[in-house]
C-alpha positions as CSV (number, residue, x, y, z in Angstrom):
1,M,125.5,-17.2,-3.1
2,L,127.4,-15.1,-0.6
3,E,126.4,-14.2,3.0
4,V,127.1,-10.5,3.7
5,H,126.9,-8.9,7.2
6,N,126.7,-5.1,7.5
7,G,128.7,-4.3,10.6
8,S,128.8,-0.6,9.9
9,D,126.5,2.2,10.9
10,M,125.6,3.0,7.3
11,T,124.2,1.4,4.2
12,L,126.2,1.2,1.0
13,P,124.7,0.7,-2.5
14,Y,127.4,-1.8,-3.4
15,L,130.3,-3.8,-1.9
16,S,133.3,-4.5,-4.0
17,V,135.0,-7.9,-3.3
18,G,138.0,-9.7,-4.8
19,A,138.0,-13.1,-6.4
20,R,140.9,-15.4,-7.2
21,W,141.3,-18.9,-8.5
22,R,143.9,-21.3,-9.7
23,E,143.9,-22.7,-13.2
24,D,146.6,-24.6,-15.0
25,N,149.3,-23.7,-12.4
26,S,148.6,-20.0,-12.5
27,T,146.5,-17.8,-10.3
28,L,143.9,-15.5,-11.8
29,E,142.6,-12.5,-9.8
30,G,139.7,-10.2,-10.3
31,G,136.8,-8.8,-8.5
32,F,133.1,-7.9,-8.7
33,W,130.6,-5.9,-6.8
34,L,127.6,-7.0,-4.8
35,P,124.3,-5.0,-4.6
36,V,124.0,-4.5,-0.8
37,A,121.7,-1.5,-0.5
38,N,119.0,-3.6,1.2
39,I,121.3,-4.7,4.1
40,R,120.8,-2.4,7.0
41,P,123.3,-1.8,9.7
42,G,123.6,-4.8,12.0
43,K,121.8,-7.1,9.5
44,T,123.0,-10.1,7.4
45,A,121.6,-11.2,4.1
46,V,122.4,-13.8,1.4
47,I,123.2,-12.2,-2.0
48,K,122.8,-14.3,-5.1
49,H,125.5,-13.3,-7.5
50,E,127.1,-15.3,-10.3
51,G,130.5,-13.6,-10.0
52,Y,132.8,-15.8,-12.1
53,D,130.5,-18.8,-12.3
54,Y,131.1,-19.0,-16.1
55,Q,134.9,-19.2,-15.6
56,A,135.8,-20.7,-12.3
57,D,135.3,-24.0,-10.6
58,H,133.6,-23.3,-7.3
59,Q,136.2,-25.5,-5.5
60,S,139.1,-23.3,-6.6
61,L,137.3,-19.9,-6.3
62,E,138.2,-17.7,-3.3
63,I,136.3,-14.6,-2.4
64,F,138.2,-12.0,-0.3
65,M,137.9,-8.5,1.1
66,L,139.7,-5.9,-0.9
67,P,142.1,-3.6,0.9
68,Y,140.7,-0.3,2.3
69,P,140.8,2.2,-0.6
70,E,143.2,5.0,-0.5
71,P,142.0,8.3,-2.0
72,E,143.7,7.5,-5.3
73,D,142.0,4.1,-5.5
74,R,138.4,5.2,-4.8
75,Q,137.4,5.3,-8.4
76,R,137.9,1.5,-8.6
77,Y,135.4,0.8,-5.9
78,W,131.7,0.8,-6.8
79,E,130.8,2.0,-3.3
80,F,132.2,5.4,-4.0
81,G,130.7,5.9,-7.5
82,E,128.3,8.6,-8.5
83,P,124.6,7.7,-7.7
């Protein structure tokens, strides 16, 4: 479960986040998206998402914000996909 705060003045359908964890002396990195359409501006909610539960030990999993997308990166972010 992840707590998400909408600090913007708009609502997005999704929020893309990064995930990384260490396994056998290597670091694996990926990401997933969270459905956040129900979190209105100024509100906070807990989102249940399994993310990489099937692969990662919760102690070694780190969730992080992805960098702000440049125009050439926007297709990789679910927030900017076609409705």
